[in-house]
PAVOGU-368568 format. One record per residue (C-alpha): x, y, z; residue in three letters. Coordinates in steps of 0.25 Angstrom, whole numbers. Each point is the difference from the previous one (the first is absolute). Layout:
+-------+-------+-------+------+
|     u |     v |     w | code |
+-------+-------+-------+------+
|     X |     Y |     Z |  ALA |
...
+-------+-------+-------+------+
***
This chain:
+-------+-------+-------+------+
|     u |     v |     w | code |
+-------+-------+-------+------+
|    66 |  -126 |    39 |  MET |
|   -14 |     6 |    -9 |  TYR |
|    -3 |     0 |   -14 |  SER |
|    -1 |    14 |    -3 |  LEU |
|    12 |     5 |    -8 |  ASN |
|    11 |     4 |     9 |  ASN |
|     1 |    15 |     1 |  LYS |
|   -10 |     9 |     9 |  ILE |
|     2 |    14 |     2 |  SER |
|    -5 |     8 |    12 |  ILE |
|    -4 |    14 |    -1 |  LEU |
|    -1 |     4 |    12 |  GLY |
|    10 |    -8 |    10 |  CYS |
|    -7 |     7 |    14 |  GLY |
|    -5 |   -10 |    11 |  TRP |
|    -6 |    -9 |    -7 |  TYR |
|     8 |     0 |   -13 |  GLY |
|    13 |    -1 |     7 |  SER |
|    -5 |   -13 |     8 |  ALA |
|    -6 |    -5 |   -13 |  LEU |
|    13 |     1 |    -7 |  ALA |
|     8 |    -8 |     9 |  LYS |
|   -10 |   -11 |    -1 |  GLU |
|    -2 |     0 |   -13 |  LEU |
|    16 |    -1 |    -2 |  LEU |
|     0 |   -12 |     9 |  GLU |
|    -9 |    -7 |   -10 |  ASN |
|    10 |     2 |   -10 |  GLY |
|    -6 |    11 |    -6 |  TYR |
|     8 |    13 |    -7 |  ILE |
|    -4 |    12 |     7 |  VAL |
|     1 |    14 |    -4 |  LYS |
|    -4 |     9 |    10 |  GLY |
|    -2 |    17 |    -1 |  SER |
|     0 |    11 |    10 |  THR |
|    -1 |    16 |    -2 |  THR |
|    10 |     1 |    12 |  THR |
|    16 |    -2 |    -6 |  PRO |
|     4 |    -3 |    14 |  ASP |
|    -8 |   -12 |     1 |  LYS |
|     6 |    -6 |   -13 |  LEU |
|    12 |    -7 |     7 |  ALA |
|    -9 |    -5 |    10 |  ILE |
|    -8 |    -6 |   -11 |  LEU |
|    13 |    -7 |    -6 |  GLN |
|     5 |    -6 |    13 |  GLN |
|   -13 |    -8 |     1 |  ALA |
|     1 |    -5 |   -15 |  GLY |
|   -10 |     8 |    -6 |  ILE |
|     5 |     7 |   -13 |  LEU |
|    -1 |    15 |     3 |  PRO |
|    -7 |    11 |    -7 |  TYR |
|    -3 |    14 |     2 |  LEU |
|   -13 |     2 |    -6 |  ILE |
|    -9 |    13 |     2 |  ASN |
|   -13 |     4 |    -7 |  PHE |
|    -3 |    16 |     3 |  THR |
|    -4 |    11 |    -7 |  SER |
|    13 |     7 |     2 |  GLU |
|    10 |   -11 |    -3 |  GLU |
|    -3 |   -13 |    -5 |  ASP |
|    12 |   -10 |     1 |  ILE |
|    -2 |   -13 |    -8 |  ILE |
|     8 |   -12 |    -3 |  ASN |
|    -4 |    -7 |   -10 |  ASN |
|     6 |   -14 |     5 |  ASP |
|    -7 |     2 |    12 |  PHE |
|   -12 |    -4 |    -9 |  PHE |
|     7 |   -12 |    -7 |  ASP |
|    -9 |    -9 |     8 |  CYS |
|   -10 |   -14 |     0 |  ASP |
|    -7 |     8 |    11 |  LEU |
|    -2 |    14 |     6 |  LEU |
|    -4 |     1 |    14 |  ILE |
|    -6 |    14 |     2 |  ILE |
|     1 |     5 |    15 |  SER |
|     0 |    14 |     1 |  ILE |
|   -13 |     5 |     8 |  PRO |
|    -3 |    16 |    -1 |  PRO |
|     6 |     7 |    11 |  LYS |
|   -10 |     7 |    11 |  ARG |
|     2 |    14 |    -6 |  SER |
|   -13 |     3 |   -10 |  THR |
|     9 |     6 |    -9 |  ALA |
|     8 |   -14 |    -2 |  GLU |
|   -15 |    -6 |    -2 |  GLN |
|    -4 |     8 |   -11 |  HIS |
|    13 |    -3 |    -7 |  THR |
|     1 |   -15 |     3 |  PHE |
|    -8 |    -4 |   -13 |  LEU |
|    11 |     7 |    -9 |  SER |
|    10 |    -6 |     8 |  LYS |
|    -8 |   -13 |    -3 |  ILE |
|    -2 |     3 |   -16 |  GLN |
|    15 |     2 |     0 |  LYS |
|     4 |   -14 |     6 |  VAL |
|   -11 |    -6 |   -10 |  SER |
|     7 |     7 |   -14 |  LYS |
|    14 |    -4 |     6 |  ALA |
|    -6 |   -14 |     1 |  ALA |
|    -6 |     0 |   -13 |  VAL |
|    13 |     4 |    -6 |  ASN |
|     7 |   -12 |     8 |  GLY |
|    -9 |   -11 |    -6 |  ASN |
|    -4 |    -4 |    16 |  ILE |
|   -11 |   -11 |    -3 |  PRO |
|    -4 |     0 |    17 |  ASN |
|    -3 |    11 |     9 |  ILE |
|    -5 |    -1 |    14 |  ILE |
|    -3 |    13 |     7 |  PHE |
|    -1 |     1 |    15 |  ILE |
|   -14 |     7 |     3 |  SER |
|    -7 |     2 |    12 |  ALA |
|   -13 |    -4 |     8 |  THR |
|    -2 |    16 |    -1 |  SER |
|    -7 |    -2 |   -14 |  VAL |
|   -11 |    -5 |     8 |  TYR |
|    -8 |    10 |     7 |  GLY |
|    -6 |    -1 |    15 |  ASP |
|   -14 |    -3 |    -5 |  TYR |
|    -5 |    -9 |    12 |  ASN |
|     3 |   -14 |    -6 |  GLN |
|    10 |   -11 |    -5 |  GLU |
|     6 |     0 |   -12 |  VAL |
|     8 |    -9 |   -10 |  ASN |
|     6 |     1 |   -13 |  GLU |
|   -15 |     1 |    -7 |  HIS |
|    -3 |    13 |     8 |  THR |
|     3 |    11 |    -9 |  ALA |
|     9 |     9 |     7 |  PRO |
|    -6 |    14 |     5 |  ASP |
|    11 |     7 |     8 |  PRO |
|    -1 |    12 |     9 |  GLU |
|    13 |     5 |     2 |  THR |
|     9 |     8 |    -9 |  GLU |
|    12 |   -12 |     1 |  SER |
|   -11 |   -10 |    -4 |  GLY |
|    -5 |     6 |   -12 |  LYS |
|    15 |     3 |    -4 |  ALA |
|     2 |   -15 |     3 |  ILE |
|   -12 |    -3 |    -9 |  LEU |
|     3 |     8 |   -12 |  ALA |
|    14 |    -6 |     0 |  ALA |
|    -7 |   -14 |    -1 |  GLU |
|    -8 |     5 |   -11 |  GLN |
|    11 |     5 |    -7 |  ASN |
|     7 |   -12 |    -1 |  LEU |
|    -9 |   -11 |    -2 |  THR |
|    -6 |     9 |   -13 |  ALA |
|    13 |    -2 |    -6 |  ILE |
|     1 |   -13 |   -10 |  PRO |
|    14 |    -2 |    -2 |  ASP |
|     2 |    -6 |    15 |  PHE |
|    -8 |    -8 |    10 |  THR |
|    -3 |     5 |    14 |  THR |
|    -3 |    -5 |    12 |  THR |
|    -6 |     8 |    10 |  ILE |
|     5 |    -3 |    16 |  LEU |
|    -9 |     7 |     9 |  ARG |
|     7 |     0 |    14 |  PHE |
|    -8 |     4 |    12 |  GLY |
|    10 |     8 |    12 |  GLY |
|    13 |    -5 |     0 |  LEU |
|     4 |    -6 |    13 |  ILE |
|    14 |    -8 |     4 |  GLY |
|    15 |     4 |     3 |  PRO |
|     1 |    15 |     2 |  GLY |
|   -15 |     1 |     0 |  ARG |
|    -4 |    -5 |    13 |  ASP |
|   -15 |     4 |     1 |  PRO |
|     0 |     1 |    15 |  GLY |
|     6 |    14 |    -1 |  ARG |
|   -11 |     5 |   -10 |  PHE |
|    -9 |     4 |    10 |  PHE |
|     8 |    -2 |    14 |  ALA |
|    -3 |    11 |    10 |  GLY |
|   -10 |     8 |    -9 |  LYS |
|   -14 |     2 |     5 |  SER |
|   -15 |     1 |    -5 |  ALA |
|     4 |    -7 |   -12 |  ILE |
|   -12 |    -1 |    -9 |  PRO |
|    -7 |   -13 |    -6 |  ASN |
|     6 |   -10 |    10 |  GLY |
|   -10 |   -10 |    -6 |  LYS |
|     4 |     0 |   -14 |  ALA |
|     6 |   -12 |    -5 |  PRO |
|    16 |     0 |    -3 |  VAL |
|     5 |    -2 |   -14 |  ASN |
|    14 |    -3 |     0 |  LEU |
|    11 |   -10 |    -6 |  ILE |
|    14 |    -4 |     7 |  HIS |
|    14 |     1 |   -10 |  LEU |
|     0 |   -14 |    -1 |  SER |
|   -12 |    -2 |    -8 |  ASP |
|     1 |    12 |    -8 |  CYS |
|    12 |    -8 |    -3 |  ILE |
|    -6 |   -13 |    -1 |  GLY |
|   -11 |     5 |    -9 |  LEU |
|    11 |     6 |   -10 |  THR |
|     7 |   -12 |     0 |  LEU |
|   -12 |    -9 |    -2 |  ARG |
|    -6 |     7 |   -13 |  ILE |
|    13 |     1 |    -6 |  ILE |
|     1 |   -16 |     3 |  GLU |
|   -13 |    -1 |    -5 |  LYS |
|     2 |    11 |   -12 |  GLN |
|   -14 |     4 |     4 |  ALA |
|     1 |    12 |    -8 |  PHE |
|   -12 |    10 |    -3 |  GLY |
|    -8 |     0 |    13 |  TYR |
|    -3 |     8 |    11 |  ILE |
|     3 |    -6 |    14 |  PHE |
|    -2 |     5 |    13 |  ASN |
|    10 |    -3 |    11 |  GLY |
|    -6 |     3 |    12 |  CYS |
|     1 |   -10 |    12 |  ALA |
|   -12 |    -9 |     1 |  THR |
|    -6 |     5 |    15 |  ASP |
|    -4 |    14 |     3 |  HIS |
|     0 |     1 |    15 |  PRO |
|    -5 |    15 |     3 |  THR |
|     9 |    11 |     1 |  ARG |
|    -1 |     2 |    17 |  SER |
|     3 |   -15 |     1 |  ASN |
|    11 |    -1 |    -9 |  PHE |
|     8 |    13 |     2 |  TYR |
|    -1 |    -1 |    16 |  THR |
|     4 |   -15 |     0 |  ALA |
|    12 |     5 |    -9 |  ALA |
|     5 |    11 |     9 |  ALA |
|    -3 |    -9 |    13 |  SER |
|    10 |   -11 |    -8 |  ARG |
|    11 |    11 |    -3 |  SER |
|     0 |     7 |    13 |  GLY |
|    -5 |    12 |    -4 |  LEU |
|   -11 |     9 |     6 |  GLU |
|   -14 |    -5 |    -3 |  MET |
|    -9 |     9 |   -10 |  PRO |
|   -14 |     3 |     2 |  GLN |
|   -10 |    -1 |    -8 |  PHE |
|   -15 |     5 |    -1 |  LYS |
|   -10 |   -13 |     0 |  ASP |
|    -6 |     4 |   -14 |  GLU |
|    -3 |    -6 |   -14 |  LEU |
|     2 |    11 |   -11 |  LEU |
|     3 |    -1 |   -14 |  ASN |
|     8 |   -13 |    -3 |  TRP |
|     3 |   -11 |   -10 |  LYS |
|     4 |   -15 |     0 |  SER |
|    11 |    -5 |    -9 |  VAL |
|     0 |   -14 |    -5 |  HIS |
|     5 |    -8 |   -13 |  SER |
|    -6 |    -9 |    -8 |  ILE |
|    12 |    -1 |   -11 |  TYR |
|    10 |    -4 |    12 |  VAL |
|    -6 |   -12 |     2 |  ALA |
|    -5 |    -4 |   -13 |  GLU |
|    11 |     4 |    -9 |  LYS |
|    12 |    -1 |     7 |  LEU |
|    -4 |   -10 |    10 |  ASN |
|     7 |     8 |    12 |  TYR |
|    -1 |    -1 |    14 |  GLU |
|     2 |    12 |     9 |  PHE |
|    12 |    -2 |     9 |  LYS |
|    -3 |    10 |    12 |  ILE |
|   -13 |     2 |     5 |  THR |
|    -2 |    14 |     7 |  LEU |
|    -7 |    -7 |    11 |  ASN |
|    15 |    -7 |     1 |  SER |
|     6 |    12 |     3 |  LEU |
|    -7 |     5 |    12 |  VAL |
+-------+-------+-------+------+
***
């Protein structure tokens, strides 16, 4: 069992949060998990996760102070695709911040995204100043800035690339589509195994207060990767345009330097 005190709360037990919770349980932690869906409470409980209904919305906030009684809070609630949600995301994070301060939580890990870096035709790492182009990227960066500005707790930022793994077969992303732009652009993805592995290593080493880019170290082109992924899954081949438009290639300095972590899954091994 790792050396952090043993109560961890995960705000948002979705695809990543639920898988992480189960891994933490296996490592001896007490895990509290939140959902906004009442029907999911029983599912969390069956997995051994202490279930909580938590909902930060402008209409009605549902807050349980016991959920925020923990040694580490992991925030995994990305903004939904709707423009309205992206505009209210910062308000939601501000409410989470207030609850964390009231609960005297010492450490927070915020699950962010590499969309905070715009596609400006360059390699980026944790020293690169974020400059998002999309509304969701702007919303996530504003949330990062809110959390890191609060001195009552230490915030760790974990910026994941595109998520792949069980239930998220990359072969399905573009299967059967044609004239897909930017076929020569590099992909920036991370497998669920490494999402969990990175999070556990941060906890194990108590490497709090840093920004980490979570992205596989290899970056095949969109055309090569997704065509091979579709073939591997027995799906209709996608057709990409043989062109290079705007792109970025996401790399990490601190994953090796601070965590001594090696990625388990390379993208080329999946195709």
